[in-house]
N, CA, C and O atoms as a Tinker XYZ file with bonds, in Angstrom:
   416  protein
     1  N    101.797000  105.837000  160.436000    73     2
     2  CA   100.824000  105.023000  159.730000    64     1     3
     3  C     99.748000  104.549000  160.708000    63     2     4     5
     4  O    100.046000  104.142000  161.831000    81     3
     5  N     98.506000  104.611000  160.263000    73     3     6
     6  CA    97.391000  104.200000  161.107000    64     5     7
     7  C     97.309000  102.676000  161.168000    63     6     8     9
     8  O     97.442000  101.994000  160.152000    81     7
     9  N     97.091000  102.165000  162.351000    73     7    10
    10  CA    96.891000  100.724000  162.520000    64     9    11
    11  C     95.400000  100.433000  162.298000    63    10    12    13
    12  O     94.552000  101.180000  162.786000    81    11
    13  N     95.074000   99.368000  161.574000    73    11    14
    14  CA    93.667000   99.064000  161.280000    64    13    15
    15  C     92.785000   98.917000  162.525000    63    14    16    17
    16  O     91.604000   99.263000  162.487000    81    15
    17  N     93.339000   98.413000  163.610000    73    15    18
    18  CA    92.547000   98.275000  164.840000    64    17    19
    19  C     92.218000   99.654000  165.400000    63    18    20    21
    20  O     91.094000   99.884000  165.848000    81    19
    21  N     93.184000  100.581000  165.380000    73    19    22
    22  CA    92.935000  101.934000  165.873000    64    21    23
    23  C     91.862000  102.623000  165.037000    63    22    24    25
    24  O     91.009000  103.331000  165.573000    81    23
    25  N     91.908000  102.415000  163.731000    73    23    26
    26  CA    90.911000  103.009000  162.830000    64    25    27
    27  C     89.529000  102.429000  163.138000    63    26    28    29
    28  O     88.546000  103.167000  163.207000    81    27
    29  N     89.454000  101.113000  163.321000    73    27    30
    30  CA    88.174000  100.454000  163.614000    64    29    31
    31  C     87.598000  100.957000  164.938000    63    30    32    33
    32  O     86.419000  101.302000  165.011000    81    31
    33  N     88.422000  101.000000  165.975000    73    31    34
    34  CA    87.960000  101.476000  167.283000    64    33    35
    35  C     87.486000  102.926000  167.167000    63    34    36    37
    36  O     86.453000  103.288000  167.730000    81    35
    37  N     88.226000  103.742000  166.450000    73    35    38
    38  CA    87.834000  105.136000  166.257000    64    37    39
    39  C     86.495000  105.278000  165.555000    63    38    40    41
    40  O     85.675000  106.114000  165.934000    81    39
    41  N     86.272000  104.461000  164.532000    73    39    42
    42  CA    84.983000  104.488000  163.827000    64    41    43
    43  C     83.845000  104.099000  164.763000    63    42    44    45
    44  O     82.767000  104.694000  164.735000    81    43
    45  N     84.103000  103.093000  165.589000    73    43    46
    46  CA    83.062000  102.648000  166.515000    64    45    47
    47  C     82.760000  103.724000  167.564000    63    46    48    49
    48  O     81.609000  103.886000  167.969000    81    47
    49  N     83.790000  104.461000  168.005000    73    47    50
    50  CA    83.570000  105.577000  168.934000    64    49    51
    51  C     82.690000  106.619000  168.258000    63    50    52    53
    52  O     81.700000  107.073000  168.831000    81    51
    53  N     83.056000  106.996000  167.034000    73    51    54
    54  CA    82.298000  108.018000  166.301000    64    53    55
    55  C     80.852000  107.574000  166.081000    63    54    56    57
    56  O     79.926000  108.355000  166.299000    81    55
    57  N     80.654000  106.331000  165.651000    73    55    58
    58  CA    79.298000  105.850000  165.387000    64    57    59
    59  C     78.440000  105.851000  166.646000    63    58    60    61
    60  O     77.290000  106.289000  166.619000    81    59
    61  N     78.995000  105.367000  167.738000    73    59    62
    62  CA    78.226000  105.334000  168.987000    64    61    63
    63  C     77.938000  106.744000  169.492000    63    62    64    65
    64  O     76.834000  107.029000  169.956000    81    63
    65  N     78.930000  107.623000  169.400000    73    63    66
    66  CA    78.731000  109.012000  169.830000    64    65    67
    67  C     77.603000  109.642000  169.034000    63    66    68    69
    68  O     76.748000  110.336000  169.584000    81    67
    69  N     77.611000  109.391000  167.730000    73    67    70
    70  CA    76.587000  109.972000  166.872000    64    69    71
    71  C     75.215000  109.388000  167.209000    63    70    72    73
    72  O     74.230000  110.124000  167.262000    81    71
    73  N     75.138000  108.071000  167.437000    73    71    74
    74  CA    73.862000  107.440000  167.770000    64    73    75
    75  C     73.300000  107.961000  169.089000    63    74    76    77
    76  O     72.088000  108.122000  169.238000    81    75
    77  N     74.186000  108.219000  170.037000    73    75    78
    78  CA    73.757000  108.745000  171.331000    64    77    79
    79  C     73.332000  110.206000  171.191000    63    78    80    81
    80  O     72.532000  110.707000  171.982000    81    79
    81  N     73.873000  110.880000  170.182000    73    79    82
    82  CA    73.489000  112.261000  169.922000    64    81    83
    83  C     74.284000  113.291000  170.691000    63    82    84    85
    84  O     73.758000  114.340000  171.063000    81    83
    85  N     75.568000  112.990000  170.934000    73    83    86
    86  CA    76.404000  113.977000  171.617000    64    85    87
    87  C     77.541000  114.420000  170.698000    63    86    88    89
    88  O     77.917000  113.713000  169.762000    81    87
    89  N     78.070000  115.586000  170.982000    73    87    90
    90  CA    79.160000  116.139000  170.184000    64    89    91
    91  C     80.503000  115.626000  170.691000    63    90    92    93
    92  O     80.598000  115.026000  171.761000    81    91
    93  N     81.526000  115.877000  169.901000    73    91    94
    94  CA    82.880000  115.534000  170.343000    64    93    95
    95  C     83.215000  116.299000  171.617000    63    94    96    97
    96  O     83.857000  115.762000  172.520000    81    95
    97  N     82.783000  117.544000  171.685000    73    95    98
    98  CA    83.047000  118.366000  172.869000    64    97    99
    99  C     82.391000  117.762000  174.110000    63    98   100   101
   100  O     83.010000  117.694000  175.172000    81    99
   101  N     81.151000  117.327000  173.978000    73    99   102
   102  CA    80.445000  116.746000  175.121000    64   101   103
   103  C     81.107000  115.447000  175.584000    63   102   104   105
   104  O     81.242000  115.208000  176.784000    81   103
   105  N     81.515000  114.616000  174.633000    73   103   106
   106  CA    82.200000  113.373000  175.004000    64   105   107
   107  C     83.534000  113.683000  175.667000    63   106   108   109
   108  O     83.898000  113.060000  176.664000    81   107
   109  N     84.257000  114.643000  175.112000    73   107   110
   110  CA    85.552000  115.026000  175.674000    64   109   111
   111  C     85.401000  115.501000  177.119000    63   110   112   113
   112  O     86.188000  115.125000  177.987000    81   111
   113  N     84.392000  116.323000  177.369000    73   111   114
   114  CA    84.156000  116.811000  178.726000    64   113   115
   115  C     83.806000  115.663000  179.671000    63   114   116   117
   116  O     84.215000  115.661000  180.832000    81   115
   117  N     83.051000  114.692000  179.172000    73   115   118
   118  CA    82.647000  113.557000  180.011000    64   117   119
   119  C     83.840000  112.706000  180.436000    63   118   120   121
   120  O     83.822000  112.102000  181.509000    81   119
   121  N     84.881000  112.655000  179.593000    73   119   122
   122  CA    86.046000  111.828000  179.932000    64   121   123
   123  C     87.253000  112.663000  180.365000    63   122   124   125
   124  O     88.308000  112.112000  180.678000    81   123
   125  N     87.099000  113.991000  180.384000    73   123   126
   126  CA    88.149000  114.855000  180.911000    64   125   127
   127  C     89.309000  115.129000  179.970000    63   126   128   129
   128  O     90.455000  115.231000  180.407000    81   127
   129  N     89.017000  115.251000  178.672000    73   127   130
   130  CA    90.060000  115.575000  177.694000    64   129   131
   131  C     89.546000  116.660000  176.752000    63   130   132   133
   132  O     88.400000  117.093000  176.869000    81   131
   133  N     90.382000  117.096000  175.828000    73   131   134
   134  CA    89.982000  118.102000  174.850000    64   133   135
   135  C     89.327000  117.427000  173.644000    63   134   136   137
   136  O     89.625000  116.275000  173.329000    81   135
   137  N     88.426000  118.161000  172.971000    73   135   138
   138  CA    87.700000  117.564000  171.854000    64   137   139
   139  C     88.625000  117.189000  170.709000    63   138   140   141
   140  O     88.312000  116.287000  169.933000    81   139
   141  N     89.771000  117.876000  170.590000    73   139   142
   142  CA    90.722000  117.539000  169.531000    64   141   143
   143  C     91.241000  116.109000  169.694000    63   142   144   145
   144  O     91.523000  115.424000  168.711000    81   143
   145  N     91.361000  115.673000  170.943000    73   143   146
   146  CA    91.823000  114.309000  171.190000    64   145   147
   147  C     90.769000  113.305000  170.733000    63   146   148   149
   148  O     91.106000  112.253000  170.189000    81   147
   149  N     89.504000  113.622000  170.950000    73   147   150
   150  CA    88.421000  112.758000  170.456000    64   149   151
   151  C     88.498000  112.672000  168.935000    63   150   152   153
   152  O     88.326000  111.593000  168.367000    81   151
   153  N     88.756000  113.798000  168.274000    73   151   154
   154  CA    88.905000  113.796000  166.810000    64   153   155
   155  C     90.014000  112.843000  166.385000    63   154   156   157
   156  O     89.846000  112.073000  165.439000    81   155
   157  N     91.129000  112.892000  167.072000    73   155   158
   158  CA    92.265000  112.031000  166.730000    64   157   159
   159  C     91.938000  110.559000  166.967000    63   158   160   161
   160  O     92.349000  109.698000  166.189000    81   159
   161  N     91.203000  110.271000  168.035000    73   159   162
   162  CA    90.790000  108.890000  168.282000    64   161   163
   163  C     89.861000  108.405000  167.175000    63   162   164   165
   164  O     90.019000  107.297000  166.661000    81   163
   165  N     88.892000  109.244000  166.811000    73   163   166
   166  CA    87.884000  108.845000  165.831000    64   165   167
   167  C     88.467000  108.618000  164.441000    63   166   168   169
   168  O     87.915000  107.840000  163.663000    81   167
   169  N     89.553000  109.273000  164.121000    73   167   170
   170  CA    90.183000  109.081000  162.810000    64   169   171
   171  C     91.271000  108.018000  162.845000    63   170   172   173
   172  O     91.815000  107.652000  161.803000    81   171
   173  N     91.591000  107.522000  164.029000    73   171   174
   174  CA    92.636000  106.512000  164.151000    64   173   175
   175  C     94.035000  107.091000  164.164000    63   174   176   177
   176  O     95.012000  106.346000  164.103000    81   175
   177  N     94.148000  108.411000  164.242000    73   175   178
   178  CA    95.466000  109.051000  164.271000    64   177   179
   179  C     96.184000  108.774000  165.591000    63   178   180   181
   180  O     97.404000  108.605000  165.615000    81   179
   181  N     95.432000  108.728000  166.681000    73   179   182
   182  CA    96.000000  108.409000  167.991000    64   181   183
   183  C     95.368000  107.131000  168.519000    63   182   184   185
   184  O     94.178000  106.885000  168.323000    81   183
   185  N     96.163000  106.336000  169.177000    73   183   186
   186  CA    95.690000  105.091000  169.792000    64   185   187
   187  C     95.048000  105.425000  171.139000    63   186   188   189
   188  O     95.568000  106.237000  171.903000    81   187
   189  N     93.915000  104.788000  171.415000    73   187   190
   190  CA    93.203000  105.002000  172.674000    64   189   191
   191  C     93.763000  104.041000  173.720000    63   190   192   193
   192  O     93.820000  102.834000  173.490000    81   191
   193  N     94.173000  104.574000  174.863000    73   191   194
   194  CA    94.674000  103.703000  175.933000    64   193   195
   195  C     93.516000  102.904000  176.524000    63   194   196   197
   196  O     92.350000  103.258000  176.348000    81   195
   197  N     93.847000  101.839000  177.216000    73   195   198
   198  CA    92.818000  100.978000  177.817000    64   197   199
   199  C     91.967000  101.757000  178.816000    63   198   200   201
   200  O     90.742000  101.633000  178.822000    81   199
   201  N     92.610000  102.553000  179.653000    73   199   202
   202  CA    91.853000  103.300000  180.663000    64   201   203
   203  C     90.972000  104.367000  180.024000    63   202   204   205
   204  O     89.858000  104.608000  180.489000    81   203
   205  N     91.456000  105.007000  178.967000    73   203   206
   206  CA    90.656000  106.020000  178.279000    64   205   207
   207  C     89.492000  105.362000  177.543000    63   206   208   209
   208  O     88.391000  105.910000  177.511000    81   207
   209  N     89.728000  104.193000  176.952000    73   207   210
   210  CA    88.653000  103.479000  176.264000    64   209   211
   211  C     87.570000  103.071000  177.267000    63   210   212   213
   212  O     86.380000  103.099000  176.955000    81   211
   213  N     87.994000  102.697000  178.458000    73   211   214
   214  CA    87.047000  102.360000  179.529000    64   213   215
   215  C     86.166000  103.571000  179.850000    63   214   216   217
   216  O     84.946000  103.448000  179.962000    81   215
   217  N     86.801000  104.749000  179.998000    73   215   218
   218  CA    86.054000  105.976000  180.295000    64   217   219
   219  C     85.085000  106.324000  179.165000    63   218   220   221
   220  O     83.946000  106.720000  179.414000    81   219
   221  N     85.542000  106.174000  177.930000    73   219   222
   222  CA    84.691000  106.471000  176.771000    64   221   223
   223  C     83.509000  105.507000  176.735000    63   222   224   225
   224  O     82.379000  105.916000  176.468000    81   223
   225  N     83.767000  104.233000  177.003000    73   223   226
   226  CA    82.692000  103.236000  177.020000    64   225   227
   227  C     81.641000  103.592000  178.071000    63   226   228   229
   228  O     80.442000  103.490000  177.810000    81   227
   229  N     82.082000  104.004000  179.243000    73   227   230
   230  CA    81.134000  104.399000  180.291000    64   229   231
   231  C     80.334000  105.623000  179.871000    63   230   232   233
   232  O     79.125000  105.682000  180.096000    81   231
   233  N     80.999000  106.603000  179.260000    73   231   234
   234  CA    80.314000  107.825000  178.827000    64   233   235
   235  C     79.289000  107.537000  177.734000    63   234   236   237
   236  O     78.270000  108.221000  177.638000    81   235
   237  N     79.561000  106.524000  176.909000    73   235   238
   238  CA    78.660000  106.181000  175.802000    64   237   239
   239  C     77.722000  105.019000  176.147000    63   238   240   241
   240  O     76.958000  104.561000  175.297000    81   239
   241  N     77.783000  104.547000  177.393000    73   239   242
   242  CA    76.906000  103.478000  177.896000    64   241   243
   243  C     76.977000  102.190000  177.078000    63   242   244   245
   244  O     75.955000  101.607000  176.717000    81   243
   245  N     78.201000  101.763000  176.795000    73   243   246
   246  CA    78.426000  100.487000  176.104000    64   245   247
   247  C     79.567000   99.754000  176.794000    63   246   248   249
   248  O     80.386000  100.383000  177.464000    81   247
   249  N     79.635000   98.421000  176.641000    73   247   250
   250  CA    80.803000   97.700000  177.162000    64   249   251
   251  C     82.017000   97.989000  176.283000    63   250   252   253
   252  O     81.860000   98.336000  175.113000    81   251
   253  N     83.201000   97.854000  176.820000    73   251   254
   254  CA    84.430000   98.098000  176.058000    64   253   255
   255  C     84.476000   97.215000  174.813000    63   254   256   257
   256  O     84.996000   97.627000  173.776000    81   255
   257  N     83.939000   96.017000  174.914000    73   255   258
   258  CA    83.956000   95.089000  173.774000    64   257   259
   259  C     83.208000   95.636000  172.560000    63   258   260   261
   260  O     83.460000   95.201000  171.437000    81   259
   261  N     82.294000   96.581000  172.770000    73   259   262
   262  CA    81.543000   97.186000  171.663000    64   261   263
   263  C     82.476000   97.740000  170.595000    63   262   264   265
   264  O     82.192000   97.640000  169.401000    81   263
   265  N     83.584000   98.322000  171.025000    73   263   266
   266  CA    84.489000   98.991000  170.093000    64   265   267
   267  C     85.263000   98.013000  169.213000    63   266   268   269
   268  O     85.852000   98.413000  168.209000    81   267
   269  N     85.264000   96.740000  169.583000    73   267   270
   270  CA    85.993000   95.733000  168.811000    64   269   271
   271  C     85.074000   94.830000  167.994000    63   270   272   273
   272  O     85.550000   93.981000  167.241000    81   271
   273  N     83.759000   95.008000  168.137000    73   271   274
   274  CA    82.813000   94.184000  167.389000    64   273   275
   275  C     83.019000   94.369000  165.891000    63   274   276   277
   276  O     83.184000   95.488000  165.405000    81   275
   277  N     83.007000   93.249000  165.167000    73   275   278
   278  CA    83.170000   93.293000  163.718000    64   277   279
   279  C     84.604000   93.305000  163.255000    63   278   280   281
   280  O     84.869000   93.224000  162.055000    81   279
   281  N     85.532000   93.405000  164.179000    73   279   282
   282  CA    86.949000   93.476000  163.805000    64   281   283
   283  C     87.428000   92.167000  163.205000    63   282   284   285
   284  O     88.134000   92.184000  162.197000    81   283
   285  N     87.072000   91.040000  163.787000    73   283   286
   286  CA    87.472000   89.738000  163.269000    64   285   287
   287  C     86.879000   89.463000  161.903000    63   286   288   289
   288  O     87.530000   88.842000  161.063000    81   287
   289  N     85.655000   89.912000  161.664000    73   287   290
   290  CA    85.004000   89.715000  160.370000    64   289   291
   291  C     85.788000   90.394000  159.260000    63   290   292   293
   292  O     85.941000   89.835000  158.174000    81   291
   293  N     86.282000   91.591000  159.525000    73   291   294
   294  CA    87.055000   92.318000  158.514000    64   293   295
   295  C     88.344000   91.589000  158.194000    63   294   296   297
   296  O     88.735000   91.499000  157.031000    81   295
   297  N     89.010000   91.066000  159.215000    73   295   298
   298  CA    90.272000   90.358000  158.997000    64   297   299
   299  C     90.035000   89.090000  158.188000    63   298   300   301
   300  O     90.818000   88.769000  157.295000    81   299
   301  N     88.954000   88.362000  158.496000    73   299   302
   302  CA    88.640000   87.139000  157.751000    64   301   303
   303  C     88.333000   87.450000  156.295000    63   302   304   305
   304  O     88.789000   86.737000  155.401000    81   303
   305  N     87.566000   88.508000  156.046000    73   303   306
   306  CA    87.229000   88.877000  154.674000    64   305   307
   307  C     88.460000   89.319000  153.902000    63   306   308   309
   308  O     88.609000   88.986000  152.726000    81   307
   309  N     89.342000   90.066000  154.551000    73   307   310
   310  CA    90.559000   90.534000  153.886000    64   309   311
   311  C     91.471000   89.357000  153.560000    63   310   312   313
   312  O     92.087000   89.329000  152.495000    81   311
   313  N     91.562000   88.385000  154.465000    73   311   314
   314  CA    92.420000   87.223000  154.240000    64   313   315
   315  C     91.890000   86.358000  153.104000    63   314   316   317
   316  O     92.669000   85.752000  152.368000    81   315
   317  N     90.578000   86.298000  152.960000    73   315   318
   318  CA    89.976000   85.488000  151.917000    64   317   319
   319  C     89.793000   86.234000  150.609000    63   318   320   321
   320  O     89.192000   85.710000  149.672000    81   319
   321  N     90.308000   87.457000  150.539000    73   319   322
   322  CA    90.173000   88.300000  149.355000    64   321   323
   323  C     88.725000   88.508000  148.937000    63   322   324   325
   324  O     88.446000   88.737000  147.760000    81   323
   325  N     87.823000   88.433000  149.870000    73   323   326
   326  CA    86.421000   88.718000  149.582000    64   325   327
   327  C     86.234000   90.224000  149.610000    63   326   328   329
   328  O     86.917000   90.939000  150.343000    81   327
   329  N     85.316000   90.680000  148.816000    73   327   330
   330  CA    85.058000   92.111000  148.783000    64   329   331
   331  C     84.273000   92.508000  150.028000    63   330   332   333
   332  O     83.267000   91.884000  150.365000    81   331
   333  N     84.741000   93.545000  150.705000    73   331   334
   334  CA    84.061000   94.018000  151.901000    64   333   335
   335  C     82.880000   94.885000  151.507000    63   334   336   337
   336  O     82.977000   95.664000  150.558000    81   335
   337  N     81.762000   94.764000  152.220000    73   335   338
   338  CA    80.642000   95.649000  151.932000    64   337   339
   339  C     81.006000   97.065000  152.345000    63   338   340   341
   340  O     81.871000   97.256000  153.200000    81   339
   341  N     80.358000   98.060000  151.751000    73   339   342
   342  CA    80.615000   99.452000  152.102000    64   341   343
   343  C     80.251000   99.714000  153.550000    63   342   344   345
   344  O     79.407000   99.026000  154.125000    81   343
   345  N     80.877000  100.687000  154.121000    73   343   346
   346  CA    80.591000  101.058000  155.505000    64   345   347
   347  C     79.309000  101.871000  155.520000    63   346   348   349
   348  O     79.324000  103.070000  155.243000    81   347
   349  N     78.199000  101.218000  155.843000    73   347   350
   350  CA    76.891000  101.868000  155.793000    64   349   351
   351  C     76.823000  103.051000  156.749000    63   350   352   353
   352  O     76.080000  104.002000  156.504000    81   351
   353  N     77.588000  103.002000  157.832000    73   351   354
   354  CA    77.510000  104.076000  158.810000    64   353   355
   355  C     78.287000  105.321000  158.396000    63   354   356   357
   356  O     78.320000  106.299000  159.143000    81   355
   357  N     78.916000  105.302000  157.212000    73   355   358
   358  CA    79.527000  106.521000  156.686000    64   357   359
   359  C     78.459000  107.415000  156.066000    63   358   360   361
   360  O     78.674000  108.614000  155.892000    81   359
   361  N     77.323000  106.840000  155.739000    73   359   362
   362  CA    76.227000  107.549000  155.099000    64   361   363
   363  C     75.377000  108.226000  156.171000    63   362   364   365
   364  O     74.825000  107.557000  157.044000    81   363
   365  N     75.272000  109.556000  156.104000    73   363   366
   366  CA    74.523000  110.312000  157.111000    64   365   367
   367  C     73.070000  109.863000  157.190000    63   366   368   369
   368  O     72.514000  109.746000  158.282000    81   367
   369  N     72.453000  109.610000  156.037000    73   367   370
   370  CA    71.051000  109.186000  156.038000    64   369   371
   371  C     70.890000  107.831000  156.719000    63   370   372   373
   372  O     69.924000  107.610000  157.449000    81   371
   373  N     71.826000  106.936000  156.483000    73   371   374
   374  CA    71.768000  105.628000  157.133000    64   373   375
   375  C     71.915000  105.784000  158.645000    63   374   376   377
   376  O     71.228000  105.109000  159.411000    81   375
   377  N     72.805000  106.670000  159.068000    73   375   378
   378  CA    72.981000  106.906000  160.503000    64   377   379
   379  C     71.715000  107.488000  161.119000    63   378   380   381
   380  O     71.328000  107.108000  162.224000    81   379
   381  N     71.072000  108.409000  160.407000    73   379   382
   382  CA    69.832000  108.986000  160.923000    64   381   383
   383  C     68.751000  107.921000  161.051000    63   382   384   385
   384  O     67.981000  107.929000  162.011000    81   383
   385  N     68.691000  107.006000  160.088000    73   383   386
   386  CA    67.729000  105.917000  160.146000    64   385   387
   387  C     67.989000  105.030000  161.366000    63   386   388   389
   388  O     67.058000  104.663000  162.082000    81   387
   389  N     69.246000  104.692000  161.596000    73   387   390
   390  CA    69.599000  103.856000  162.747000    64   389   391
   391  C     69.275000  104.584000  164.044000    63   390   392   393
   392  O     68.734000  103.986000  164.974000    81   391
   393  N     69.601000  105.866000  164.112000    73   391   394
   394  CA    69.312000  106.644000  165.324000    64   393   395
   395  C     67.806000  106.686000  165.577000    63   394   396   397
   396  O     67.367000  106.525000  166.716000    81   395
   397  N     67.018000  106.898000  164.538000    73   395   398
   398  CA    65.559000  106.930000  164.678000    64   397   399
   399  C     65.025000  105.584000  165.151000    63   398   400   401
   400  O     64.126000  105.523000  165.990000    81   399
   401  N     65.581000  104.515000  164.613000    73   399   402
   402  CA    65.158000  103.173000  165.014000    64   401   403
   403  C     65.389000  102.962000  166.512000    63   402   404   405
   404  O     64.511000  102.457000  167.212000    81   403
   405  N     66.563000  103.345000  166.998000    73   403   406
   406  CA    66.873000  103.149000  168.415000    64   405   407
   407  C     66.061000  104.071000  169.319000    63   406   408   409
   408  O     65.918000  103.800000  170.511000    81   407
   409  N     65.528000  105.159000  168.761000    73   407   410
   410  CA    64.723000  106.082000  169.554000    64   409   411
   411  C     63.316000  105.542000  169.811000    63   410   412   413
   412  O     62.608000  106.030000  170.692000    81   411
   413  N     62.917000  104.534000  169.038000    73   411   414
   414  CA    61.560000  103.966000  169.165000    64   413   415
   415  C     61.422000  103.207000  170.468000    63   414   416
   416  O     60.357000  102.660000  170.755000    81   415
C-alpha cells in the first residue's frame, strides 16, 4: 500500500522534473540510478531514501524541503473533511503554462 507522504513526494519530484524540462532518464543519470526507479518514486510505489532525495534535490536545483511543501495543508483539509481542490499540475496544459511562466 502506498503511503500518502511517498505519493506526495513522488508527485513533487515529477512536477519539478517536468518544470525543469528533463526526462526520467536524464534525472536518473544525474543521480546514478535507472529510470525505472525514478518512475517508482514518482508514483509513490517506492519510498525515496533521505540520501537519494538529497541527490534528486540537487539535480533539480531545489531544497529538500520543496518535496514536502503542501503536505501539511492536505492533512489539515482531510482532517476537517473539507473538499480538496483538484491537482492542477495533473493537467498538461496547466503544467505548460507554469513552465512558460518560469521561463520568463
